[in-house]
C-alpha positions as CSV (number, residue, x, y, z in Angstrom):
1,X,58.3,2.8,23.5
2,X,54.8,3.0,24.7
3,X,54.6,4.0,28.6
4,X,51.5,3.0,30.2
5,X,51.2,3.5,34.0
6,X,48.7,1.9,36.1
7,X,46.5,4.5,38.3
8,X,44.0,2.8,40.2
9,X,41.0,0.4,40.4
10,X,37.7,2.0,41.3
11,X,34.6,0.0,42.9
12,X,33.0,-1.1,39.8
13,X,36.5,-3.0,39.0
14,X,37.3,-0.4,36.4
15,X,41.0,0.1,36.0
16,X,42.5,3.2,35.1
17,X,45.7,3.8,33.2
18,X,47.9,6.5,32.5
19,X,49.0,6.2,28.7
20,X,52.0,8.4,28.0
21,X,52.7,7.4,24.5
22,X,53.7,10.1,21.9
23,X,50.3,10.3,19.8
24,X,52.1,11.5,17.1
25,X,55.2,8.9,16.8
26,X,53.3,6.2,18.6
27,X,56.2,6.0,21.0
28,X,58.9,5.5,18.2
29,X,60.7,8.7,18.7
30,X,60.9,9.5,15.0
31,X,60.3,8.1,11.5
32,X,62.0,7.3,8.1
33,X,59.2,9.6,6.8
34,X,60.6,12.6,8.5
35,X,64.1,11.6,7.6
36,X,64.5,14.8,5.7
37,X,63.9,17.1,8.6
38,X,65.7,15.1,11.0
39,X,64.0,11.8,11.6
40,X,63.0,12.7,15.2
41,X,59.9,13.4,16.4
42,X,59.2,17.2,17.2
43,X,56.3,16.5,19.4
44,X,58.1,14.2,22.0
45,X,61.7,15.3,20.6
46,X,62.7,11.7,20.5
47,X,61.7,10.5,23.6
48,X,58.3,8.6,22.5
49,X,56.6,9.8,25.4
50,X,53.7,12.6,26.0
51,X,54.2,14.9,28.9
52,X,50.4,14.7,28.8
53,X,49.3,11.4,29.3
54,X,45.8,9.9,28.1
55,X,43.5,8.5,30.7
56,X,42.4,4.9,29.6
57,X,40.2,2.9,31.3
58,X,39.5,-1.2,31.5
59,X,36.1,-2.5,32.1
60,X,35.2,-5.7,33.5
61,X,32.8,-7.5,31.0
62,X,30.2,-7.3,33.3
63,X,30.6,-3.5,34.1
64,X,30.8,-3.1,30.3
65,X,27.5,-4.8,29.5
66,X,25.7,-2.6,32.0
67,X,27.2,0.7,30.6
68,X,26.2,-0.7,27.2
69,X,22.4,-1.2,28.6
70,X,22.4,2.0,29.9
71,X,23.5,3.7,26.6
72,X,21.1,1.7,24.8
73,X,18.3,3.0,27.0
74,X,19.6,6.6,26.6
75,X,19.4,6.1,23.1
76,X,15.8,4.6,23.0
77,X,14.9,7.5,25.2
78,X,16.0,10.0,23.0
79,X,14.8,8.5,19.7
80,X,11.3,8.1,21.4
81,X,11.4,11.9,22.3
82,X,12.5,12.7,18.7
83,X,9.4,10.7,17.2
84,X,7.2,12.1,19.5
85,X,8.2,15.6,18.9
86,X,8.1,15.1,15.3
87,X,4.7,13.4,15.2
88,X,3.4,16.7,17.3
89,X,4.9,18.7,14.2
90,X,3.9,16.6,11.4
91,X,1.7,19.3,9.9
92,X,3.8,22.0,10.5
93,X,6.9,19.8,8.4
94,X,4.3,19.1,5.5
95,X,3.7,22.7,5.4
96,X,7.3,23.3,4.1
97,X,6.8,20.6,1.2
98,X,3.5,22.8,0.0
99,X,0.8,21.2,2.0
100,X,-1.8,23.7,3.6
101,X,-1.9,24.0,7.6
102,X,-4.3,20.5,7.5
103,X,-1.7,18.7,5.7
104,X,-3.9,18.8,2.1
105,X,-3.7,20.1,-1.3
106,X,-6.4,20.0,-3.9
107,X,-5.4,18.9,-7.7
108,X,-7.0,20.2,-10.2
109,X,-8.2,17.6,-13.0
110,X,-8.7,17.6,-16.8
111,X,-6.8,19.4,-19.1
112,X,-5.1,22.3,-17.4
113,X,-2.5,23.1,-20.2
114,X,-4.7,25.5,-21.8
115,X,-5.9,27.0,-18.6
116,X,-2.3,27.4,-16.8
117,X,-1.9,31.0,-17.0
118,X,-5.4,31.4,-15.5
119,X,-4.8,29.0,-13.0
120,X,-1.3,30.8,-11.9
121,X,-3.4,34.0,-11.7
122,X,-6.0,32.2,-9.3
123,X,-3.0,31.1,-6.9
124,X,-2.6,27.5,-7.8
125,X,0.9,25.9,-7.8
126,X,2.7,23.3,-10.2
127,X,4.5,20.4,-9.4
128,X,5.7,18.1,-12.3
129,X,4.2,14.6,-11.9
130,X,0.8,16.2,-9.9
131,X,-0.2,19.1,-12.0
132,X,-1.7,22.4,-10.7
133,X,-3.0,22.4,-7.1
134,X,-4.6,24.9,-4.7
135,X,-4.2,24.9,-0.9
136,X,-7.8,25.2,-0.7
137,X,-10.8,23.7,-2.1
138,X,-12.3,25.3,-5.2
139,X,-15.6,25.4,-6.9
140,X,-14.6,27.1,-10.0
141,X,-12.4,24.1,-10.9
142,X,-12.7,20.4,-10.5
143,X,-10.2,18.9,-7.9
144,X,-8.9,15.9,-6.2
145,X,-7.8,16.2,-2.4
146,X,-4.5,14.7,-1.7
147,X,-3.1,14.3,1.8
148,X,0.5,14.9,3.0
149,X,0.7,11.2,3.7
150,X,-0.3,10.0,0.4
151,X,2.4,12.1,-1.1
152,X,5.3,12.0,1.1
153,X,7.3,9.4,2.6
154,X,7.5,9.9,6.6
155,X,10.4,8.9,8.7
156,X,9.9,9.6,12.0
157,X,13.0,8.0,13.6
158,X,15.1,10.6,11.5
159,X,12.5,13.5,11.9
160,X,11.9,14.4,8.1
161,X,10.1,13.5,5.2
162,X,10.5,13.4,1.6
163,X,8.6,13.3,-1.6
164,X,7.4,9.9,-2.8
165,X,8.2,8.9,-6.3
166,X,6.1,11.1,-8.6
167,X,4.6,7.6,-10.2
168,X,3.6,6.6,-6.9
169,X,2.0,10.0,-6.3
170,X,0.3,9.8,-9.8
171,X,-1.2,6.5,-9.1
172,X,-3.0,7.4,-6.0
173,X,-4.3,10.4,-7.6
174,X,-5.6,8.3,-11.1
175,X,-7.2,6.0,-8.3
176,X,-9.1,9.0,-6.9
177,X,-10.3,10.5,-10.2
178,X,-14.1,9.4,-11.0
179,X,-14.6,7.3,-14.0
180,X,-18.0,7.3,-15.8
181,X,-19.5,3.7,-15.7
182,X,-19.2,2.1,-18.9
183,X,-22.8,1.5,-20.7
184,X,-21.8,-2.3,-21.9
185,X,-23.9,-4.8,-21.3
186,X,-24.1,-8.5,-22.5
187,X,-25.7,-9.3,-25.8
188,X,-27.3,-12.7,-26.9
189,X,-26.9,-16.2,-25.2
190,X,-24.2,-18.3,-25.8
191,X,-24.4,-20.0,-29.1
192,X,-26.3,-17.4,-30.3
193,X,-25.4,-16.2,-33.8
194,X,-25.5,-12.5,-33.8
195,X,-25.8,-10.1,-36.9
196,X,-25.4,-6.4,-36.0
197,X,-24.1,-2.9,-37.3
198,X,-21.0,-1.8,-34.9
199,X,-18.2,0.6,-35.3
200,X,-14.9,-1.2,-35.6
201,X,-12.9,0.6,-32.6
202,X,-9.6,-0.9,-32.7
203,X,-7.2,-4.0,-32.9
204,X,-4.7,-5.3,-31.1
205,X,-2.0,-8.2,-31.7
206,X,0.2,-10.4,-29.8
207,X,2.1,-13.5,-31.0
208,X,1.8,-17.0,-29.7
209,X,3.9,-20.4,-30.6
210,X,2.6,-21.7,-33.8
211,X,0.4,-24.6,-34.0
212,X,2.7,-26.1,-36.6
213,X,5.0,-26.9,-34.1
214,X,7.9,-23.6,-35.3
215,X,7.6,-20.4,-35.4
216,X,4.7,-17.8,-34.1
217,X,1.0,-17.0,-35.1
218,X,-0.3,-13.6,-34.5
219,X,-3.6,-13.3,-32.5
220,X,-5.7,-10.3,-33.2
221,X,-8.1,-8.7,-30.6
222,X,-10.8,-6.6,-32.3
223,X,-12.7,-4.3,-30.2
224,X,-16.3,-3.2,-31.7
225,X,-19.1,-1.1,-30.2
226,X,-22.6,-0.8,-30.9
227,X,-24.8,2.4,-30.9
228,X,-25.8,1.5,-27.3
229,X,-22.4,1.3,-26.3
230,X,-22.1,-2.5,-25.9
231,X,-18.7,-4.0,-26.2
232,X,-18.0,-6.9,-28.7
233,X,-14.4,-8.5,-28.9
234,X,-13.2,-11.1,-31.8
235,X,-9.9,-12.7,-30.8
236,X,-8.4,-15.1,-33.3
237,X,-5.3,-15.7,-35.5
238,X,-7.9,-15.3,-38.5
239,X,-9.4,-12.3,-37.0
240,X,-7.8,-10.0,-39.5
241,X,-9.6,-7.6,-42.2
242,X,-8.7,-4.7,-44.4
243,X,-10.9,-2.1,-42.7
244,X,-10.1,1.1,-40.9
245,X,-10.5,1.5,-37.4
246,X,-13.5,3.8,-36.7
247,X,-15.3,2.2,-39.6
248,X,-18.8,1.5,-39.6
249,X,-19.2,-2.4,-40.4
250,X,-21.2,-5.5,-40.3
251,X,-20.4,-8.2,-38.0
252,X,-21.8,-11.7,-37.9
253,X,-20.5,-13.9,-35.2
254,X,-21.4,-16.7,-32.6
255,X,-21.6,-15.8,-28.8
256,X,-18.7,-17.7,-27.2
257,X,-19.1,-16.3,-23.8
258,X,-19.3,-13.0,-21.7
259,X,-16.6,-11.7,-19.3
260,X,-15.9,-8.7,-17.6
261,X,-12.8,-6.4,-18.0
262,X,-11.9,-3.9,-15.9
263,X,-15.6,-2.9,-15.2
264,X,-16.3,-3.4,-19.1
265,X,-19.3,-6.1,-19.8
266,X,-17.8,-8.1,-22.9
267,X,-19.7,-10.0,-25.3
268,X,-17.1,-12.7,-26.6
269,X,-17.6,-13.6,-30.4
270,X,-15.8,-16.5,-32.5
271,X,-16.3,-17.5,-36.1
272,X,-17.0,-13.8,-37.3
273,X,-17.3,-12.4,-40.7
274,X,-16.7,-8.5,-40.9
275,X,-17.8,-6.6,-43.7
276,X,-17.7,-2.9,-44.5
277,X,-21.2,-0.9,-44.3
278,X,-21.5,1.6,-47.5
279,X,-22.4,5.0,-46.4
């Protein structure tokens, strides 16, 4: 049986007790699970009491709240110190993840597969999803600068970093690669009938609910370019013709509207007729 002896009460109202309960048998003196070895607890000899008591404290609600507040402030101070120390050492930590002392890397752009051995010999490092990169800016190879903030998840409260999902890093990298401005310009006015010789670039399709009320209809989206790079679009359920992509064709159609798609100026046509051009 548990034996707990009151000792004293301090100035904060905290009561102190000496708990002599045997920690092994919980004060029972023995247990059925020890039946094969005599049932009796070997630590207390069957008395249920320990010779060395555990000192226990019973706080008043007011003093418990005060102690909790002190612990919270200590934890905040410790956390703030850890964050400050982490922030002061960010660049050193980033170096462990492959960045230079300034927290940067320079990723080689373009087709690097064919020159991979050359890049390795030049001191470049490789990381999947990022490609070959240098720690210093290069004059010999085109590069894009990435900072550790763009590539790493940063956890100041835990004092650590980790690589972001490589698709995120790749998206950042792609957003920095300069793209050539599309030369396409609008052609004609709405309502004009155009008669052009162009290149049939490609066709994509998608399905819509059928106008008949059941099933689906397939919409064809045809893309054409003229010699000046101007882009023409014909989109319709009837926009189908048996001519290979990449062929030169005669395109006749009426300008429906002018639009911009991802920076490309498009002349949208309707009621079109497409014929192959004999070379």
